[in-house]
C-alpha positions in Angstrom: -9.4 -26.9 -9.8 -8.4 -26.4 -13.4 -12.1 -26.5 -14.4 -12.9 -23.9 -11.8 -10.3 -21.5 -13.0 -11.1 -22.0 -16.6 -14.8 -21.3 -15.8 -13.8 -18.1 -13.9 -11.9 -16.8 -16.9 -14.6 -17.9 -19.4 -17.3 -16.2 -17.3 -15.3 -13.0 -17.3 -15.0 -13.1 -21.1 -18.8 -13.9 -21.4 -19.6 -10.9 -19.3 -17.7 -8.7 -21.7 -19.3 -10.3 -24.7 -22.8 -9.7 -23.1 -21.8 -6.1 -22.6 -21.1 -5.8 -26.3 -24.5 -7.2 -27.1 -26.5 -4.7 -25.0 -26.1 -6.2 -21.6 -23.9 -3.3 -20.6 -21.8 -3.5 -17.5 -19.5 -0.6 -18.6 -18.5 -0.8 -22.3 -16.1 1.6 -23.9 -17.4 2.5 -27.3 -15.7 0.6 -30.1 -13.8 -1.8 -27.9 -14.5 -5.5 -27.7 -12.3 -8.0 -25.9 -10.5 -10.7 -27.9 -10.5 -14.3 -26.9 -7.6 -15.3 -24.7 -4.4 -16.5 -26.3 -2.5 -19.4 -24.9 0.8 -17.7 -26.0 -0.2 -14.3 -24.6 0.7 -12.6 -27.9 -2.3 -10.3 -28.2 -4.4 -11.1 -25.1 -3.2 -11.1 -21.5 -4.9 -13.0 -18.6 -4.3 -11.9 -15.0 -5.6 -13.7 -11.9 -5.6 -11.0 -9.3 -6.6 -11.1 -5.6 -9.1 -8.3 -6.0 -11.2 -6.4 -8.5 -12.6 -3.4 -6.5 -14.7 -0.6 -7.9 -12.9 2.0 -10.1 -13.7 4.9 -7.9 -11.1 7.6 -8.7 -12.3 9.8 -5.8 -11.9 7.2 -3.1 -8.5 6.7 -1.4 -8.1 3.0 -1.7 -10.1 2.4 -4.9 -8.1 5.0 -6.7 -5.3 2.5 -6.5 -7.4 0.2 -8.6 -7.4 2.5 -11.6 -3.6 2.9 -11.6 -3.0 -0.8 -11.0 -5.0 -1.9 -14.0 -3.2 0.6 -16.2 -5.9 3.1 -16.8 -4.7 6.2 -14.9 -1.3 7.9 -14.5 -0.1 10.8 -12.4 2.2 13.8 -12.8 5.1 12.0 -11.0 6.1 8.3 -10.9 7.9 6.4 -8.1 11.2 4.7 -9.1 12.2 1.3 -7.8 14.0 3.1 -4.9 10.9 5.2 -4.3 12.6 8.2 -5.8 10.6 10.8 -7.7 10.6 10.3 -11.5 8.9 12.3 -14.3 5.7 10.9 -15.7 3.0 13.2 -17.1 5.2 16.1 -15.8 8.7 16.4 -17.2 9.9 18.6 -14.3 8.9 20.4 -11.1 10.3 23.1 -8.9 9.5 24.9 -5.7 9.8 28.7 -5.1 11.8 30.2 -2.2 8.7 30.5 -0.1 8.5 26.7 0.1 4.8 26.9 -0.8 4.7 27.5 -4.6 5.2 24.4 -6.8 5.2 24.4 -10.6 4.9 21.2 -12.6 5.7 21.4 -16.3 3.8 18.8 -18.5 5.3 16.5 -21.0 4.2 17.8 -24.4 1.9 15.9 -26.8 0.1 13.6 -24.2 -3.5 12.7 -25.0 -6.2 11.0 -22.9 -7.6 7.7 -24.1 -10.5 9.6 -25.8 -8.1 11.6 -27.9 -8.4 14.9 -25.9 -5.1 16.7 -25.3 -3.7 16.8 -21.8 -3.4 20.5 -21.0 -2.6 22.4 -17.8 -6.2 23.4 -17.5 -7.2 19.7 -17.6 -4.7 18.9 -14.9 -6.1 21.8 -12.8 -9.6 20.5 -13.2 -8.6 17.0 -12.3 -6.9 18.0 -9.1 -9.8 20.3 -8.1 -12.4 17.6 -8.8 -10.6 15.2 -6.3 -10.5 17.9 -3.6 -14.2 18.7 -4.2 -15.2 15.0 -3.9 -13.0 14.6 -0.8 -14.1 17.8 0.9 -15.2 17.0 4.5 -17.5 20.0 4.5 -19.5 18.4 1.7 -19.5 14.9 3.2 -16.2 13.7 1.6 -13.7 11.4 3.3 -11.1 14.1 3.5 -8.2 11.7 3.0 -6.4 13.8 0.5 -6.3 16.8 2.9 -4.0 14.8 5.2 -1.4 14.8 2.3 -1.7 18.4 1.1 -4.0 21.5 1.2 -3.7 24.3 -1.3 -4.8 27.9 -1.5 -4.7 28.2 -5.2 -4.1 26.3 -8.5 -3.4 28.1 -11.8 -2.9 26.7 -15.3 -0.8 28.1 -18.1 -1.8 26.1 -21.2 0.7 27.9 -23.5 3.7 27.0 -21.2 2.1 23.6 -20.2 2.6 24.5 -16.5 0.5 24.0 -13.5 1.2 26.0 -10.3 0.0 25.0 -6.9 0.3 27.1 -3.8 0.0 25.1 -0.6 -1.3 26.3 2.7 1.8 24.9 4.5 5.1 23.6 3.3 4.7 20.1 1.7 8.3 18.8 1.3 7.1 15.6 -0.3 4.9 17.4 -2.8 6.2 15.4 -5.8 5.2 12.2 -3.9 1.8 13.6 -3.2 1.4 14.3 -6.9 2.4 10.6 -7.5 -0.3 9.2 -5.3 -3.1 7.4 -7.2 -5.8 9.6 -5.7 -4.3 12.5 -7.7 -4.0 10.6 -11.0 -5.0 12.9 -13.8 -8.3 12.2 -15.6 -10.5 14.1 -18.1 -13.1 15.6 -15.8 -15.4 16.8 -18.7 -15.4 13.3 -20.3 -15.9 11.6 -17.0 -19.1 13.6 -16.5 -20.6 11.6 -19.3 -19.7 8.2 -17.9 -20.8 6.0 -15.0 -17.4 6.1 -13.4 -18.1 3.2 -11.0 -18.8 1.0 -13.9 -17.1 2.4 -17.0 -14.0 3.7 -15.2 -12.4 7.1 -15.9 -10.9 8.6 -19.0 -7.2 8.5 -18.2 -3.8 8.5 -20.0 -2.7 5.0 -19.2 -2.0 2.2 -21.7 -5.3 0.5 -21.2 -9.0 1.5 -21.0 -12.0 -0.2 -19.3 -14.2 -2.1 -21.6 -16.4 -3.6 -18.9 -16.4 -4.2 -15.2 -18.3 -6.8 -13.3 -18.5 -5.8 -9.6 -16.0 -7.6 -7.5 -15.3 -10.0 -10.3 -13.4 -8.8 -13.3 -12.2 -6.1 -15.6 -12.1 -6.4 -19.4 -9.5 -4.0 -20.8 -8.5 -2.8 -24.2 -5.4 -1.0 -25.4 -5.5 2.8 -25.4 -5.3 3.8 -29.1 -4.0 7.2 -28.1 -1.3 6.1 -25.7 1.6 8.6 -25.5 4.5 6.6 -24.1 5.3 3.9 -26.7 3.4 0.9 -28.1 0.8 -0.8 -25.9 1.8 -4.5 -25.9 -1.6 -6.2 -25.7 -4.8 -5.6 -27.6 -6.9 -6.8 -24.7 -6.5 -7.9 -21.1 -8.8 -10.0 -18.8 -8.2 -9.1 -15.1 -10.2 -11.6 -13.0 -10.6 -11.6 -9.2 -9.6 -15.1 -7.9 -9.8 -14.7 -4.1 -8.0 -18.0 -3.1 -4.2 -17.9 -3.5 -4.2 -21.6 -4.2 -6.5 -21.0 -7.1 -4.4 -18.2 -8.5 -1.4 -20.6 -8.2 -3.3 -23.3 -10.1 -4.3 -20.7 -12.8 -0.6 -20.2 -13.5 0.1 -23.9 -13.7 -2.7 -24.8 -16.0 -2.1 -21.8 -18.3 -5.4 -20.0 -17.7 -3.5 -17.1 -16.3 -0.3 -15.5 -17.6 0.2 -13.4 -14.4 -1.0 -13.9 -10.8 -0.7 -11.6 -7.9 0.2 -12.5 -4.3 0.8 -16.3 -4.5 1.1 -18.0 -1.2 4.7 -18.0 -0.1 4.8 -21.8 0.3 4.0 -22.3 -3.4 6.7 -20.0 -4.7 9.5 -22.5 -4.7 7.5 -24.9 -6.9 6.8 -22.0 -9.4 10.5 -21.0 -9.4 11.6 -24.6 -10.0 9.1 -24.8 -12.9 10.6 -21.8 -14.6 8.0 -19.1 -13.7 9.1 -15.6 -13.1 8.7 -14.3 -9.5 9.1 -10.7 -8.4 9.0 -10.0 -4.6 9.3 -6.7 -2.7 9.3 -6.4 1.1 9.6 -3.2 3.1 7.0 -0.9 1.6 4.2 -2.3 3.9 4.6 -3.0 7.6 2.5 -5.6 9.5 2.8 -4.2 13.0 1.2 -3.6 16.4 0.6 -0.3 18.2 1.5 -0.6 21.9 -0.8 1.3 24.3 1.5 3.3 26.5 -1.4 4.1 28.9 -1.8 0.5 29.8 0.5 -2.1 31.4 2.9 -1.9 28.4 3.7 1.6 29.4 6.1 -0.1 31.8 9.5 -0.2 30.1 10.6 -3.5 31.6 7.3 -5.3 30.7 7.3 -3.9 27.2 10.9 -4.8 26.4 10.4 -8.3 27.8 7.3 -8.8 25.6 9.2 -7.7 22.5 12.1 -10.0 23.5 9.7 -13.0 23.8 8.9 -12.8 20.1 10.7 -15.2 17.7 10.3 -13.0 14.7 12.2 -15.2 12.3 10.1 -18.3 13.1 6.8 -16.5 13.0 7.5 -15.0 9.6 9.0 -18.1 8.1 6.7 -20.7 9.6 3.5 -19.1 10.9 3.0 -17.0 7.8 4.7 -19.4 5.4 7.2 -16.7 4.3 4.6 -14.1 3.6 6.5 -11.7 5.7 10.2 -10.8 6.1 11.3 -10.5 9.8 12.6 -7.2 11.1 12.5 -4.9 14.0 13.0 -1.3 12.7 9.8 0.5 11.6 11.5 1.6 8.3 13.0 -1.5 6.6 16.8 -1.7 6.2 16.4 -1.8 2.4 15.8 1.9 2.6 19.4 2.6 3.5 18.9 6.4 3.4 16.9 5.9 6.7 19.6 3.9 8.5 17.7 0.8 9.6 20.7 -1.4 8.8 22.8 0.5 11.4 20.4 0.2 14.3 21.0 -2.8 16.7 18.0 -4.8 17.8 17.3 -3.7 21.4 15.0 -6.6 22.1 16.3 -9.6 20.0 14.6 -12.9 20.7 15.8 -14.2 24.1 13.0 -15.6 26.3 15.4 -16.4 29.1 16.6 -12.8 29.2 13.0 -11.6 29.0 12.1 -13.5 32.1 15.1 -12.2 33.9 14.2 -8.6 33.0 10.7 -9.2 34.5 12.1 -10.9 37.6 14.5 -8.0 38.2 11.7 -5.5 37.8 9.6 -7.3 40.4 7.0 -8.4 37.8 6.6 -11.9 39.1 4.0 -14.6 39.8 3.5 -14.0 43.6 0.2 -16.1 43.9 1.4 -19.1 42.0 -1.4 -19.1 39.4 1.1 -19.2 36.5 0.7 -15.5 35.5 2.9 -12.5 36.4 1.6 -9.5 38.2 2.3 -5.8 37.8 1.5 -3.4 40.7 -0.2 -6.2 42.6 -2.6 -7.1 39.7 -2.5 -10.0 37.2 -1.4 -8.9 33.8 -3.8 -9.8 31.0 -2.8 -8.2 27.7 -5.6 -7.6 25.2 -4.2 -8.2 21.7 -6.7 -6.8 19.1 -6.3 -8.1 15.6 -8.2 -8.5 12.4 -7.6 -11.3 9.8 -6.2 -9.1 7.0 -2.9 -10.4 5.5 -2.5 -13.1 8.1 -2.3 -10.6 11.0 -4.5 -12.7 13.2 -2.2 -15.8 12.7 0.7 -13.6 13.7 -1.2 -12.4 16.7 -2.0 -15.9 17.9 1.7 -16.9 17.5 2.8 -13.8 19.4 0.3 -14.5 22.2 1.6 -18.0 22.7 5.2 -16.8 22.9 4.3 -14.0 25.4 2.4 -16.5 27.6 5.6 -18.7 27.6 7.3 -16.0 29.7 4.4 -16.0 32.2 2.5 -13.0 30.8 -1.2 -13.7 30.2 -2.2 -12.5 26.7 -5.5 -13.1 24.8 -6.2 -12.3 21.2 -9.4 -10.5 20.4 -10.3 -11.0 16.7 -12.3 -8.1 15.2 -13.5 -7.2 11.7 -12.2 -3.6 12.0 -9.9 -2.3 14.6 -10.3 1.4 14.0 -12.6 2.1 16.9 -10.3 0.2 19.3 -7.4 2.3 18.1 -9.2 5.6 18.6 -10.7 4.7 22.0 -7.5 3.0 23.4 -9.3 -0.2 24.1 -6.3 -2.4 23.6 -2.9 -3.2 24.9 -1.6 -4.1 21.4 -3.6 -3.6 18.2 -2.6 -4.6 14.7 -2.1 -2.4 11.7 -1.0 -3.2 8.2 0.1 -0.1 6.5 1.8 1.3 3.4 4.5 3.3 5.2 5.7 5.4 2.2 2.5 6.3 0.3 4.2 9.5 -1.1 7.7 8.0 -1.2 8.3 9.5 2.2 7.4 8.0 5.7 6.6 11.3 7.5 2.8 10.7 7.5 3.5 7.2 8.9 5.9 8.5 11.6 3.2 11.0 12.7 1.5 8.1 14.4 3.9 8.6 17.3 4.0 12.4 17.3 2.3 13.9 20.4 0.8 16.6 18.4 -1.2 14.1 16.3 -3.5 13.4 19.3 -5.1 10.0 20.1 -7.0 10.1 16.9 -3.8 9.2 15.1 -1.2 8.6 17.8 -3.0 5.4 18.8 -0.1 4.3 21.1 -0.5 7.4 23.3 3.3 7.6 23.0 5.0 10.8 24.1 8.7 11.5 23.8 10.0 15.1 23.7 13.1 14.0 21.7 10.9 12.4 19.1 8.6 15.4 18.9 11.6 17.8 18.5 13.0 15.8 15.6 9.6 15.4 14.0 8.8 19.1 14.2 12.2 19.8 12.5 11.3 17.2 9.7 7.8 18.6 8.9 8.9 21.8 7.1 12.3 20.7 5.8 12.6 20.5 2.0 16.2 19.5 1.6 16.3 15.8 0.9 19.5 15.0 2.7 18.4 16.8 5.9 15.0 15.1 5.7 16.7 11.7 5.5 18.8 12.5 8.5 15.7 13.4 10.6 13.8 10.3 9.4 16.8 8.1 10.3 16.8 9.6 13.8 13.1 9.0 14.2 13.6 5.4 13.0 16.3 4.9 15.7 14.2 6.5 18.5 11.1 4.3 17.8 13.3 1.2 17.6 15.2 1.8 20.8 12.0 2.7 22.7 10.3 -0.6 21.6 7.4 1.5 20.5 5.8 -0.7 17.8 6.0 -4.5 17.7 6.8 -5.4 14.1 5.1 -8.5 12.8 7.2 -8.3 9.6 7.6 -6.5 6.3 4.9 -7.8 4.0 6.2 -9.7 0.9 4.3 -8.5 -2.2 4.7 -10.8 -5.1 3.7 -11.0 -8.8 4.3 -14.2 -10.6 4.3 -14.7 -14.4 4.6 -17.4 -16.9 7.3 -17.6 -19.6 4.8 -16.2 -22.1 5.3 -12.7 -20.8 8.2 -10.5 -19.6 8.3 -7.3 -17.5 5.9 -8.3 -14.7 7.7 -6.6 -11.8 6.3 -6.0 -8.4 6.8 -2.3 -7.8 8.3 -0.8 -4.6 5.3 1.4 -4.0 2.7 -1.1 -5.0 0.8 1.2 -7.4 1.9 -0.1 -10.8 0.8 -3.7 -11.6 -0.4 -3.7 -15.2 2.0 -1.5 -17.2 3.3 -0.9 -20.7 6.4 -2.8 -19.7 4.6 -6.1 -19.5 5.0 -7.6 -22.9 4.7 -10.9 -24.8 7.9 -12.9 -24.6 9.9 -12.9 -27.8 
């Protein structure tokens, strides 16, 4: 195992060396990666669970550019997901609720030395919307966050003004999303962005990228926010968590992402630093209200049959934290800690609920019936983040109360969601992509239609509160509405929570500051430094 990991890192370094000798896979002029340092004084080795393409115009791949420390946005998420200044020092909204002005921090430069101006910011935002434009064949993802009628730039004042089509109460969070990271559009036009990466303002720049394998990075000589700690960084994709674990142990990696939960105690005992965050991502299941689970008694009994604590601790090996509210109790502003569990694990009570509702096994075949027909729940799941393992455990527990349930494993569940071809279907979702869960909560809003309200759930009370939330700008009032929606979904047993996913970043004693962020966008940052 040690040899394999050493070879992986050596291969990555050789790839960068070849790029510097003319075998170009995306070399930034004047940058050559240094050899790895065992003490992580000038060179940092990271064993990551992915190395996807640096596509700044794609929703998920834009995360890559921010995670590797190349791009930054106008606004930054704090550890409590609050909005913090980043490239912008401040922002304000006019009385019309549509006109937002962001004032830039002075003196910032891109990695190529060009000044960050309001015009550059305007061009960057416009380029993302042009690339994402559905009318031009784009994915249209950014349009679900915000649509604007105009953007203007005042370079003298360092101000960018955006007028939105509708009120966007979480506008600072939208501007914090990686898809709206600010890059130098003119300089990008001279690069192969999918290989060389963009020109951003982050602490590091791309030296080379080997598809799905590694990034070689160098310090940004024009970085604006303090000293960049490392001269060079090797970011290598090591897909097996056991191999990433071994990379830490044998010293070939200073930092590793998403170590298997069962290996964390050994790392902790050996003196490694472990940073864990749970709550920003839900592993959960949409319940189809147009199928058998639209029956309140059956749905509550199914929820009550699930031993959440055991599934999270044993089945997933601690990769998830058990819970039952859609919004994790760690976000106290949304009241999850005050909501009692309406369907706590109790298989005996679950069977009594079914018996009392007449959902019994009348023909003696071992399975209960509803409206004279055998119940056979179809549990659609993919294998991402152990969701299929959770599904299998859930199915066994549901069958234990006499309800037949079969798991259907698929590569992608999107078509099943849209068509309603499921009784339960898994999702693994970042619930606060803009620091605000309103987009996530719209999954259960009747007005979203079946293209997004996959559960086919309809509750007039939920709709009324959600419609009050959408235009509200006052933070305290928004939190009150969100807490109410959290309560309604919990009490109605609307989504079956598999658990809150435990992100982790582990690091050796050679470095400090490797912290797993609440919003999962910031992995390689200026705050990761060599240990003193």
